[in-house]
ZANU-904179 format. One line per field, with one value per residue (C-alpha): residue in three letters; x, y, z; residue number from 1. Coordinates in Angstrom, 2 decimals, m for minus. Layout:
N
residuo	[ALA_...]
u	[X_...]
v	[Y_...]
w	[Z_...]
num	[NUM_...]
% end
This chain:
518
residuo	[MET_THR_SER_THR_ILE_HIS_PRO_THR_ARG_ARG_ARG_ALA_LEU_GLN_ILE_CYS_ALA_ALA_GLY_PRO_VAL_VAL_ALA_ALA_SER_ALA_GLY_LEU_LEU_ALA_GLN_PRO_ALA_ARG_THR_PRO_LEU_GLN_ILE_VAL_GLY_PRO_TRP_GLU_ILE_GLY_GLY_LEU_ALA_PRO_ALA_SER_SER_GLY_TYR_VAL_PHE_THR_ARG_MET_GLN_ILE_THR_GLU_THR_LEU_MET_GLU_ALA_GLY_ASP_ASP_GLY_THR_PRO_LEU_PRO_GLY_LEU_ALA_VAL_ARG_TRP_GLN_VAL_SER_PRO_ASP_GLY_LEU_ALA_TRP_HIS_PHE_THR_LEU_ARG_THR_THR_ALA_ARG_PHE_HIS_ASP_GLY_THR_PRO_VAL_THR_ALA_ALA_ALA_VAL_VAL_ARG_CYS_LEU_GLN_ALA_ALA_ARG_VAL_ALA_PRO_ALA_LEU_LEU_SER_LEU_ALA_PRO_ILE_ARG_SER_LEU_GLU_ALA_GLU_GLY_ALA_GLY_VAL_VAL_ALA_ILE_ARG_LEU_ALA_SER_PRO_HIS_ALA_GLY_LEU_PRO_GLY_LEU_LEU_ALA_HIS_SER_SER_THR_MET_VAL_LEU_ALA_PRO_VAL_SER_TYR_GLY_PRO_GLY_GLY_GLU_VAL_ARG_ALA_ILE_VAL_GLY_SER_GLY_PRO_TYR_ARG_VAL_VAL_SER_LEU_ALA_ALA_PRO_GLN_GLN_VAL_GLU_ALA_ALA_VAL_PHE_ASP_GLY_TYR_GLY_GLY_PRO_LYS_PRO_ALA_ILE_GLU_ARG_VAL_ARG_TYR_LEU_ALA_ALA_GLY_ARG_ALA_GLU_THR_ARG_ALA_LEU_MET_ALA_GLU_GLY_GLY_GLN_ALA_ASP_LEU_ALA_TYR_GLY_LEU_ASP_PRO_VAL_SER_LEU_VAL_ARG_LEU_ARG_LYS_ARG_GLY_GLN_VAL_ARG_VAL_ASP_ALA_VAL_THR_LEU_PRO_ARG_THR_ALA_ILE_LEU_LYS_VAL_ASN_ALA_GLY_LEU_PRO_ALA_LEU_LYS_ASP_LEU_ARG_VAL_ARG_GLN_ALA_LEU_SER_LEU_SER_ILE_ASP_ARG_ALA_GLY_ILE_ALA_ARG_ALA_LEU_LEU_ARG_ASP_PRO_GLU_LEU_ALA_ALA_THR_GLN_LEU_PHE_PRO_PRO_THR_LEU_LYS_ALA_TRP_HIS_ASP_THR_ALA_LEU_ALA_PRO_LEU_ARG_HIS_ASP_PRO_ALA_ALA_ALA_ALA_SER_LEU_LEU_ALA_GLU_ALA_GLY_TRP_ARG_ARG_THR_ALA_GLU_GLY_LEU_ARG_ASP_ALA_SER_GLY_GLN_ALA_LEU_ARG_LEU_SER_LEU_ARG_THR_PHE_PRO_ASP_ARG_PRO_GLU_LEU_PRO_VAL_ILE_ALA_SER_ALA_LEU_GLN_GLU_GLN_TRP_ARG_GLN_ALA_GLY_ILE_ALA_VAL_GLN_VAL_GLY_VAL_GLY_ASN_SER_GLY_ASP_ILE_PRO_LEU_GLY_HIS_ARG_ASP_GLY_SER_LEU_GLN_LEU_GLY_LEU_ALA_ALA_ARG_ASN_TYR_ALA_THR_VAL_PRO_ASP_PRO_THR_GLY_THR_LEU_MET_GLN_ASP_PHE_GLY_ALA_ALA_GLY_GLY_ASP_TRP_GLY_ALA_MET_GLY_TRP_ARG_SER_ASP_THR_LEU_VAL_GLU_ALA_LEU_ALA_GLU_LEU_SER_ARG_GLY_THR_SER_THR_PRO_GLN_ARG_ALA_ALA_ALA_LEU_ARG_ALA_GLN_VAL_THR_ALA_VAL_LEU_GLN_ALA_GLU_LEU_PRO_VAL_ILE_PRO_ILE_ALA_TRP_TYR_ARG_GLN_GLN_VAL_ALA_VAL_SER_SER_ARG_LEU_ALA_GLY_VAL_SER_LEU_ASP_PRO_LEU_GLU_ARG_SER_TYR_ARG_VAL_ALA_SER_MET_ARG_TRP_SER_ALA]
u	[0.00_1.34_0.62_0.67_1.70_0.01_2.49_2.36_3.12_5.84_7.48_7.32_8.98_11.68_12.46_12.66_14.81_17.24_18.47_20.62_22.60_25.92_27.66_30.47_29.26_31.54_34.45_33.31_33.32_29.98_29.30_28.71_25.46_22.36_18.71_17.93_14.70_13.16_11.34_9.64_8.21_7.54_10.27_13.36_16.81_17.24_20.96_23.08_22.47_20.71_18.17_16.99_17.20_18.19_14.85_15.78_18.87_17.29_14.33_16.79_18.56_21.81_22.20_21.25_20.22_21.20_17.66_14.95_11.20_8.50_5.35_3.67_6.60_8.15_11.91_14.02_17.76_19.46_23.17_22.73_22.09_21.13_20.68_20.47_19.05_19.86_17.13_16.88_16.43_19.41_22.15_21.69_24.24_23.92_26.12_26.95_26.75_30.32_30.02_28.84_31.03_30.81_30.77_34.42_35.30_36.01_34.24_31.30_32.71_31.13_33.16_31.68_28.17_28.73_29.93_26.70_24.48_26.18_25.38_21.77_21.26_21.11_17.57_15.13_16.31_14.22_17.11_17.36_14.16_15.99_17.61_21.05_23.81_26.62_27.35_30.41_32.10_33.04_35.62_34.94_31.60_29.44_27.67_26.85_24.16_23.54_20.42_19.64_16.17_14.44_13.29_11.61_11.24_15.01_14.99_12.35_14.38_17.41_15.37_14.67_16.37_18.08_20.22_21.49_25.09_27.71_31.36_33.96_34.95_31.47_32.41_34.38_36.95_34.26_32.03_29.65_28.36_29.97_29.16_26.78_28.86_26.56_26.49_23.26_22.81_22.98_25.71_25.54_26.93_25.55_23.89_22.40_20.54_17.80_16.38_18.12_20.18_21.23_22.55_23.99_24.33_27.13_29.02_30.48_27.10_26.89_23.28_21.57_22.48_19.52_18.14_17.71_21.23_20.58_17.93_17.34_15.15_13.87_11.99_9.25_7.13_3.82_1.61_0.37_3.96_4.59_1.42_2.34_5.81_4.29_1.76_4.40_6.82_9.41_8.82_8.59_7.27_5.44_4.59_2.45_m0.32_m3.36_m6.89_m7.80_m4.69_m5.33_m8.81_m7.34_m4.54_m6.96_m9.35_m6.70_m4.97_m1.50_0.00_m1.36_m1.96_m0.88_m2.08_m1.26_m2.88_m0.43_m0.25_m0.56_m3.26_m4.01_m4.16_m4.89_m2.19_m3.75_m1.96_m3.85_m1.81_m3.84_m6.61_m9.38_m7.99_m7.11_m10.84_m11.61_m15.09_m13.60_m11.35_m14.37_m16.37_m13.60_m13.78_m17.58_m17.67_m15.57_m17.39_m14.82_m17.05_m17.58_m13.84_m12.99_m15.69_m15.45_m11.75_m9.91_m12.31_m12.20_m15.01_m13.14_m10.49_m12.71_m10.89_m13.13_m10.12_m6.41_m5.05_m6.17_m7.23_m3.76_m2.38_m4.39_m2.89_m3.77_m7.04_m9.86_m13.06_m14.92_m14.11_m17.01_m16.16_m15.55_m18.63_m19.91_m22.50_m22.70_m25.54_m23.48_m20.51_m22.64_m23.92_m20.38_m19.16_m22.05_m21.37_m17.73_m18.87_m18.69_m21.72_m22.66_m22.72_m22.96_m19.15_m18.69_m17.98_m17.02_m16.37_m17.91_m15.39_m16.03_m12.85_m13.34_m12.44_m9.91_m7.24_m4.49_m3.74_m0.45_m0.06_2.17_1.86_4.30_1.18_m0.97_m4.29_m3.43_m4.05_m7.34_m8.40_m7.37_m9.73_m12.58_m11.89_m11.79_m15.29_m16.72_m15.41_m16.71_m20.17_m19.63_m18.67_m14.93_m12.73_m9.58_m6.87_m4.99_m1.32_0.39_4.15_6.86_6.56_9.18_6.87_4.85_7.73_9.24_5.94_5.84_9.28_8.81_5.22_3.68_1.69_m2.07_m3.29_m1.23_m2.53_m0.06_0.15_1.69_3.07_2.60_4.90_7.91_9.41_7.93_6.67_4.35_5.20_8.42_6.62_3.92_6.50_8.02_4.64_2.87_5.63_5.68_7.04_4.90_6.45_6.91_4.08_2.13_0.87_1.41_0.43_m1.13_0.01_m1.50_0.36_m1.83_m0.78_2.91_2.96_1.17_3.66_6.59_5.32_4.73_8.25_9.76_8.11_7.66_3.84_1.79_0.02_m3.27_m1.79_m0.14_m3.46_m5.15_m2.44_m2.79_m6.57_m5.99_m3.68_m6.18_m9.07_m7.19_m6.27_m9.86_m11.29_m8.78_m8.02_m4.51_m4.45_m7.66_m7.80_m9.19_m8.46_m6.48_m4.08_m3.68_m0.39_m1.15_1.69_1.70_3.70_5.15_4.21_7.90_8.39_7.68_8.05_6.80_5.58_4.77_6.12_3.33_5.92_7.43_10.94_12.02_11.14_12.21_13.97_16.35_13.37_12.15_13.00_12.29_9.25_10.47]
v	[0.00_3.41_6.78_10.21_13.57_16.76_18.74_21.75_19.64_17.78_21.12_22.23_19.01_19.35_22.88_21.84_18.80_20.79_22.80_25.89_26.50_27.98_30.46_32.94_36.18_38.60_36.27_35.75_32.37_30.89_30.12_26.48_25.22_25.84_25.71_29.14_31.02_30.35_33.11_32.29_34.82_35.39_37.96_36.77_38.29_39.94_40.65_42.58_46.13_48.11_49.56_46.10_43.96_46.28_45.66_42.00_42.94_45.80_43.58_40.96_43.65_42.90_46.42_49.80_53.14_56.60_57.20_54.95_55.54_54.91_52.98_56.27_57.39_59.72_60.09_58.22_57.75_55.02_55.13_58.84_59.46_63.08_65.52_69.26_71.38_75.02_77.67_77.94_74.14_73.76_72.33_69.04_67.49_63.88_62.74_59.02_56.54_56.33_52.64_51.55_48.87_47.02_43.24_43.14_45.03_48.41_51.53_53.07_56.35_59.35_58.62_55.12_56.52_59.20_56.59_54.60_57.67_58.84_55.48_55.75_59.05_57.41_57.54_55.90_55.37_57.48_59.59_61.03_62.94_65.10_68.28_67.37_69.80_68.09_65.15_65.38_63.74_66.22_64.30_60.64_61.13_63.73_63.48_66.87_67.14_70.45_71.00_73.31_73.89_72.85_69.24_68.33_64.69_64.06_62.03_59.73_59.18_58.34_55.62_53.83_50.47_51.66_53.94_51.10_51.56_48.97_48.63_49.60_45.92_45.23_46.86_45.48_47.40_48.74_49.94_46.98_45.40_41.97_41.19_42.40_43.66_45.80_47.10_45.66_43.20_40.28_39.45_37.31_33.80_32.35_33.83_31.95_34.44_34.50_32.14_32.30_34.25_33.15_35.45_35.15_37.57_40.09_40.21_43.62_45.34_48.14_47.59_44.86_41.33_39.56_36.42_34.73_33.76_32.75_33.59_32.34_33.83_31.62_32.80_30.31_31.24_29.56_30.82_27.27_26.13_28.87_27.97_24.27_25.09_27.07_24.37_21.64_23.50_24.19_27.96_30.14_33.18_32.82_35.95_36.41_33.92_33.48_33.90_30.20_29.08_31.69_30.28_26.77_27.87_29.68_26.73_24.14_26.33_24.78_28.24_31.65_34.32_37.87_40.82_44.49_46.96_48.32_51.60_49.47_49.39_46.94_49.23_49.00_50.92_52.35_53.33_56.56_57.15_54.53_56.04_54.24_54.80_58.42_59.11_59.73_58.30_54.90_54.94_55.86_53.04_50.55_51.71_51.71_48.13_46.88_45.28_46.11_45.04_41.65_41.18_42.13_39.89_36.80_36.77_38.59_37.42_40.91_43.35_46.32_46.10_47.38_50.52_53.58_55.76_55.32_55.91_53.57_54.84_53.81_56.90_59.26_62.44_61.38_59.47_61.98_61.00_63.82_62.40_60.84_57.11_55.01_52.93_49.93_51.08_48.97_51.11_54.29_52.50_51.48_55.03_56.48_53.94_54.75_58.46_57.82_56.20_52.52_50.49_47.10_44.18_40.42_40.28_43.12_46.82_48.42_51.99_53.80_52.28_48.75_48.48_46.21_47.36_44.70_45.16_43.11_43.08_42.03_40.91_38.63_36.01_37.51_38.84_35.68_37.51_39.50_36.74_35.90_39.56_39.76_36.91_38.65_41.92_40.10_38.71_41.99_43.84_41.07_41.75_45.39_44.34_44.96_42.04_41.79_39.15_38.40_37.47_36.33_36.80_38.47_41.67_43.22_42.91_45.96_48.47_46.96_47.51_51.07_51.82_50.25_51.49_48.02_47.94_48.48_47.54_46.37_45.00_45.54_46.17_49.57_50.57_54.34_54.53_52.89_56.15_56.87_60.21_59.21_62.43_60.83_57.78_59.95_62.17_59.03_57.72_60.88_63.29_64.97_61.83_59.32_56.27_52.52_51.88_55.08_57.26_56.26_58.59_61.00_64.03_66.80_70.07_70.80_67.56_67.98_71.49_70.37_67.54_69.86_72.30_69.49_68.19_71.58_71.41_75.16_75.19_75.78_72.67_73.98_74.58_71.13_69.47_71.36_70.25_66.60_66.84_68.36_65.51_62.93_64.64_64.84_61.15_60.20_62.29_61.44_57.77_57.41_54.39_52.74_51.54_48.05_46.96_47.96_45.59_43.72_41.89_38.46_36.29_32.72_32.65_29.56_28.89_28.60_32.34_35.16_38.91_39.03_42.39_43.26_46.40_48.38_50.03_46.63_47.89_45.13_41.62_42.78_39.50_41.20_41.80_38.20_35.28_31.57_30.85_27.42]
w	[0.00_m0.93_0.63_m0.97_0.39_m0.73_m2.91_m0.61_2.47_0.56_m0.34_3.29_4.43_1.75_2.89_6.52_5.79_3.70_6.67_6.36_3.22_4.26_1.99_2.31_3.85_5.60_6.21_9.81_11.54_12.57_16.21_17.25_15.74_17.86_16.96_15.53_15.68_12.26_10.37_7.08_4.66_0.96_0.33_m1.54_m1.06_m4.43_m4.05_m1.57_m2.79_m0.03_m2.47_m3.51_m0.35_2.48_4.17_4.74_6.73_8.69_9.61_10.84_12.90_11.12_9.81_11.24_9.79_10.95_12.23_13.64_13.94_16.50_15.66_14.72_12.55_15.14_14.46_17.02_17.49_15.48_14.81_15.45_19.14_18.54_15.69_15.19_12.40_11.70_12.00_8.20_7.87_5.55_7.79_9.68_12.04_13.25_16.15_16.04_18.91_20.20_21.12_17.65_16.08_12.80_12.89_11.79_14.99_13.39_14.71_12.90_11.65_10.01_6.87_6.63_7.05_4.40_1.91_2.35_2.16_m1.03_m2.63_m1.39_m3.23_m6.65_m8.09_m7.73_m4.12_m1.75_m0.45_m3.98_m3.14_m0.60_m2.03_m0.67_m1.58_0.34_2.62_4.82_7.79_10.50_12.45_13.24_14.93_13.15_9.80_8.26_5.59_3.86_1.77_m1.09_0.36_3.59_3.77_7.04_6.00_5.99_9.27_7.79_4.63_6.79_8.50_5.22_4.69_1.49_3.70_5.91_7.00_6.05_7.00_4.38_4.10_2.67_m0.64_m3.57_m5.63_m7.95_m5.11_m5.33_m2.11_m1.76_1.89_4.59_7.51_9.60_13.16_14.57_17.45_14.98_12.44_9.30_9.66_6.43_3.39_0.45_m1.72_m2.77_m0.15_3.19_5.67_9.15_11.86_15.36_18.26_17.79_21.08_20.27_20.12_22.65_23.68_25.72_24.62_22.93_24.55_21.15_20.07_16.46_13.89_10.38_7.65_4.82_1.74_0.81_m2.19_m1.34_1.47_2.13_2.64_5.18_7.09_7.13_8.43_11.29_12.02_11.95_14.24_11.52_11.68_14.79_12.90_9.59_7.60_4.50_5.24_3.04_4.50_4.16_6.06_8.75_9.36_9.68_12.01_14.31_14.35_15.21_17.78_17.50_16.98_17.80_15.21_16.07_14.01_13.48_11.12_8.56_6.64_3.48_0.81_m1.97_m5.00_m8.68_m10.58_m13.74_m16.92_m17.48_m20.61_m22.50_m24.64_m22.75_m19.24_m19.93_m19.65_m15.97_m16.48_m17.36_m14.27_m12.16_m13.75_m12.93_m9.31_m9.10_m10.40_m7.48_m4.56_m1.89_0.99_m0.64_m1.25_2.34_3.81_1.58_0.59_3.36_6.10_7.61_6.66_8.18_5.45_2.60_1.43_1.27_0.37_m0.34_3.16_5.96_9.41_10.65_8.89_11.06_9.62_6.07_6.50_5.87_7.65_5.84_2.39_0.45_0.46_m2.62_m3.29_m5.25_m7.81_m11.02_m12.42_m12.07_m13.65_m16.65_m17.04_m17.03_m19.57_m21.89_m21.45_m22.39_m25.66_m24.76_m25.89_m24.49_m26.92_m26.47_m26.51_m23.99_m24.38_m27.68_m28.72_m31.67_m34.06_m32.77_m30.69_m27.65_m24.15_m23.25_m20.58_m18.97_m15.25_m13.66_m10.07_m8.01_m5.23_m2.67_m0.98_m1.22_m1.27_m4.41_m7.03_m5.31_m5.32_m8.99_m9.87_m8.04_m9.86_m13.18_m12.58_m11.28_m14.33_m16.62_m15.25_m16.22_m19.76_m19.32_m20.35_m18.23_m18.58_m15.35_m15.31_m12.09_m12.27_m10.21_m8.18_m10.45_m13.45_m12.36_m12.09_m15.25_m17.07_m15.77_m17.14_m20.58_m20.91_m21.33_m18.08_m18.35_m14.86_m11.88_m8.58_m5.74_m2.00_m1.33_2.08_2.35_5.37_3.73_4.86_8.32_6.98_4.07_2.23_0.97_m0.42_m1.99_m3.69_m5.17_m6.37_m7.48_m8.43_m11.83_m13.52_m11.63_m9.95_m10.21_m7.72_m8.29_m11.11_m14.75_m17.56_m15.05_m13.09_m11.00_m10.53_m7.51_m5.86_m6.75_m5.29_m2.11_m1.55_m2.19_0.42_2.92_2.36_3.24_6.68_6.88_7.00_10.13_11.51_10.15_6.70_6.67_7.56_4.73_2.29_3.31_2.83_m0.60_m1.63_m0.41_m2.23_m5.56_m5.44_m4.56_m7.40_m10.13_m9.29_m10.76_m8.47_m7.30_m3.66_m3.09_0.49_3.55_5.28_8.50_9.01_10.47_11.67_12.97_16.22_17.90_21.51_22.38_21.74_24.18_23.89_20.29_19.02_15.43_13.82_12.12_9.86_8.87_9.62_12.03_13.19_16.67_17.40_19.85_22.16_22.06_24.30_24.49_26.63_27.69]
num	[1_2_3_4_5_6_7_8_9_10_11_12_13_14_15_16_17_18_19_20_21_22_23_24_25_26_27_28_29_30_31_32_33_34_35_36_37_38_39_40_41_42_43_44_45_46_47_48_49_50_51_52_53_54_55_56_57_58_59_60_61_62_63_64_65_66_67_68_69_70_71_72_73_74_75_76_77_78_79_80_81_82_83_84_85_86_87_88_89_90_91_92_93_94_95_96_97_98_99_100_101_102_103_104_105_106_107_108_109_110_111_112_113_114_115_116_117_118_119_120_121_122_123_124_125_126_127_128_129_130_131_132_133_134_135_136_137_138_139_140_141_142_143_144_145_146_147_148_149_150_151_152_153_154_155_156_157_158_159_160_161_162_163_164_165_166_167_168_169_170_171_172_173_174_175_176_177_178_179_180_181_182_183_184_185_186_187_188_189_190_191_192_193_194_195_196_197_198_199_200_201_202_203_204_205_206_207_208_209_210_211_212_213_214_215_216_217_218_219_220_221_222_223_224_225_226_227_228_229_230_231_232_233_234_235_236_237_238_239_240_241_242_243_244_245_246_247_248_249_250_251_252_253_254_255_256_257_258_259_260_261_262_263_264_265_266_267_268_269_270_271_272_273_274_275_276_277_278_279_280_281_282_283_284_285_286_287_288_289_290_291_292_293_294_295_296_297_298_299_300_301_302_303_304_305_306_307_308_309_310_311_312_313_314_315_316_317_318_319_320_321_322_323_324_325_326_327_328_329_330_331_332_333_334_335_336_337_338_339_340_341_342_343_344_345_346_347_348_349_350_351_352_353_354_355_356_357_358_359_360_361_362_363_364_365_366_367_368_369_370_371_372_373_374_375_376_377_378_379_380_381_382_383_384_385_386_387_388_389_390_391_392_393_394_395_396_397_398_399_400_401_402_403_404_405_406_407_408_409_410_411_412_413_414_415_416_417_418_419_420_421_422_423_424_425_426_427_428_429_430_431_432_433_434_435_436_437_438_439_440_441_442_443_444_445_446_447_448_449_450_451_452_453_454_455_456_457_458_459_460_461_462_463_464_465_466_467_468_469_470_471_472_473_474_475_476_477_478_479_480_481_482_483_484_485_486_487_488_489_490_491_492_493_494_495_496_497_498_499_500_501_502_503_504_505_506_507_508_509_510_511_512_513_514_515_516_517_518]
% end
């Protein structure tokens, strides 16, 4: 008699049996093998460049940034223990933590920080948004940044993972990053991109010594695999779980599920440069055809996640309770499409010349709910007479399609507090040239000017609030991106872990604050 194993479970068992893949990292010797805390998530390590995979190493607390941020985005000390800004807002001085050491034992100097920040200024990295005139090291312990114009969001940009600080030994002769030698409480002991990195406590760290001595991150592509690993005890923290697996995990009770609301929204990126989508009435019809409440209730299993506007309530300064909410109204959608010249036929919608309204949508499975939402959208638009073909590929397909002009629709999950101050992210997405995850073929001078004024930080609180409301209203009216659902991060947590807290800004796994419960 033979037995069969479900392919998803078989894959989970193969991953667990494989164990760590050891590769050269920073030339540092690994500590004696101990059972590490195992984190599993959907995000692959796409190389060592900070702009592409820096978030992996900052989340693992292997690398640090000049600034940190509180849960509400408030600037906090990082490698810089204090900072000063001149009265005109043009000169910033950041004083480094004197005890900071890189994992090769060398001190963290202002020169090392400046080198990393210079590399992080290359567009489209977020630090390129700051009007930096010069970056200089003043002695060993002070980083001086001089601006061409005031930019109040600079501390937030300096907390972004793309600005993580690496030791000089991390770089090759051509300036490329060849190893990750940071200054955090954990140091790399093995690295096998794109799947895995393992780290151990760095004894030279100046802060409290973590209770968890080793931690391993593994990228596993399927949400079902990640859930099975958590359920089977092969993962202590499992991120990126699909709604069906979450229901099963809660029902069986072998692991607990922790949750935190994120400043993230599932959005439909629209190529408003296409003849059909250039017409605001068509974009409005696409939005009116979407049953957000049904998607949130039936697919996400959380009715509160139906997006009535772009910014979720988590972003209190940006969420406008006075804004008329996005709604589901198929009749109004049909009326707008007819007004725009699209007539309903047995085959769907056609314009006056007989051209069919057919669109393609790209999405990706890194966020497991996205392909499911895409299927729901496809059906809801079909009922409206709009034929949409869904393609599920890699997350990079959307920015690639933005740059080469081939993207028509893209379904993604956008974190609007990638920089703790959302103004930086919004400038990247909705600036004059648009952005990989934002506007395409659309611009608003009103919005660009409002964001520019907010970035200077010279407005009164009342004026800043009015500008944020203006930005929100323009995006709601013009729909360069169409909000679908807000986000709640839900993580399967092993019973052997204590002290777990989830970061609403997704900057850190906070392993250094955890401990074994038994």
